[in-house]
N, C-alpha and C positions, 0 to 999 in steps of 0.2 A: 743535241736533245739535251737537255735541262731533266732534271726533278722536277722541274716545272712546267716540264712540255704536255702538251693534251696528250689524251690517249690515243695513241694510234691505231689505225686499222688490223686485222690479222693478214690483210695482204702485204699490207708495207713490212711489216713482223716478219712474214715467210719471204719476201724478197729481201731483205737485209739476211736473214736466217741463212737463203740459198747464194748468196753472196759471198758472206764469209766461207763458208764450205768449200765453194769453189776456189778462192783466193787460197786454203790452207790444202787442199786437194793439191793444186798446182804448184804451190810452192814448197810444200813441206820434202826436206833431203833426208831420205830414209839410210841409214848405215847397219850392214851385218853385223853381227859379232862384236859389238860395243854397245857398255865398255865392256862385256866378260864373252866368252862365246858362249853362240845359243842368243843372244840377247838381240832384237831387233830394234834401233834406237831412232825414234823421228826425234830430228832436227828441225826446232822452228823459229830457228834462226833466221832465215831465208823468207820467211812468213813477216816479220817483226821488222827487217832490215827492208821490205819494200813499203813506201808510203801507204799503196794504196791498199794489199793483201792487210796491214798494221790499222788501218782505217777501219777497214771491212768489220774486222775481229774486236776491237774495239765498240764500235757500233753496235754489233750483236750480241757483246757481251753488256751492255750498257742497259742493253734492253730486258736482260733479265730481271731487273728488280730496279725500275725507276724511282721510286721511295724510297731504296737506301738511304740511310744518311752517312755512311761511313763505309769505306771499299776498303779490304784488307785483302793484300799480294803472298802469297805464299813465297818466301824463300825458293831461287831467286828470279826466274821466268816472271814468277807471278807478279812481282814488284814491278817489271815494266808494263804490264797488264793493268795493272792496279792502279797505276799513273796514270794511264792513259783513262782508262773506265771512269776516276774521281774528275779529272777535269771536265770530259763530257757531262757528267751528273751536275757536276757543281757542287760536291762534297769533297771530305778530307779523305785521304789515305794513310792506311797504317800496313807497315810492313811488318808480316812473320816469321821472325828471324828464327834460323836454326840455332842451335842451344851453343851459350856460351859468347854472342854476337853482341848481345845489349847489356849494359851495366843494370848490375843490382838496384833495385827489389825487380823482379820478373815474376809471371806467372808460367810455370814451364808445364809441359804434358811431354811423356815420354809414349813411342809408340814402337809396332813390328813391322819389320822388313822382312822379305825373303831373305837377308842377308845377315840378320839383326837387327837392331833396335837403332832407334833415333829419335832425338828431342825437338821438340819445337817451343820457342817462347814470345811473348808479346811484354810488355811492361805494366807491373803490376800500380805503377804511378805516374802521374804526369798527364795521364790521359784517360777522363773516366768516360769507361766502359757502359756504365749502368744505362740500362734502355736503350742503347744505340740499336737501328736497326743495321744490320750488315751484309753486304755484298761480299762473298768470300771469293776468290778467283784463283786458280793456279791454271796451268801449261797442259798437265796431262794428270789424267785420271787413271791410275794404272789398278793396283792391289786396293786403294782405297785409305791404307794408313795416313797417308801426308794430311790429306782432306779433312778426312773424320777427326785426327789431333785437334788439327786447327779449330775447327768448330764446337771441339769438347773447351778449347780454350776462351773463346768467347762465351760460351756458355758460363762456363767457371766465374767470368771477369762479370756478370749479370747481362751480358746482350745477346741480343735474339739473333740469330743466324737467318735472314730472310729468302735468302737464295744463296746457291752456289752454280760456279759455272766454272769451264773447262774448256780449251781449245779441242783439245783429242781426248777420248775416252777409247781404251783397249775393253772393250766388252768382255772378251776371252779372261781376263783375270779378275770377272766380279766384283770391280771395285764400287759399285753405285751399291751394293747390298750391306757396304757398311757405313752407309750414311746417314745422317739421323731423318728427321721427317720436312726437311725444308725442300722444296724445288731445287733441283740440279739439272740442268744444262749443259749440254755438251755438242759444241759446234759440227763435229765430224766424229762417230762412234765407227771403229773398225771391229 
């Protein structure tokens, strides 16, 4: 699929989404009490390490915004997804980094976590983001702070988030409620 591909049928899109969800369900490795007691960690590493699983996920995510002109992946697993989706769409990719990982000047946005605060950054120069149509990607949507903060960075830079997508959404944490008016796709919702 490229960003110049013809519009596909709903049946083809549904089939692609179903295949990706099956692969994620089959390959995700779950670990209880990691990284802290009471947390159940969804490790997507086996999904990304499997050629068929990774391709299914990338194709599904690329279908979320075939008209995007830049893909942004959130630190760190979003980098893997972003690169694959950007290559599929024929666009560039931008890494949304954790604070302190990019040289200045940067645009910085702090956000709340269940256990404190964190911050994300994108370059303030070197990449003109004004008017760009962004597909924003992350691996997991939990409480929603990370994805919302990243979207805020692009808004601040003058870009438009045309869609956001994640591999896995933990619906019981209500992270979707913190998102903007852009379409949000989850391959698997738990």
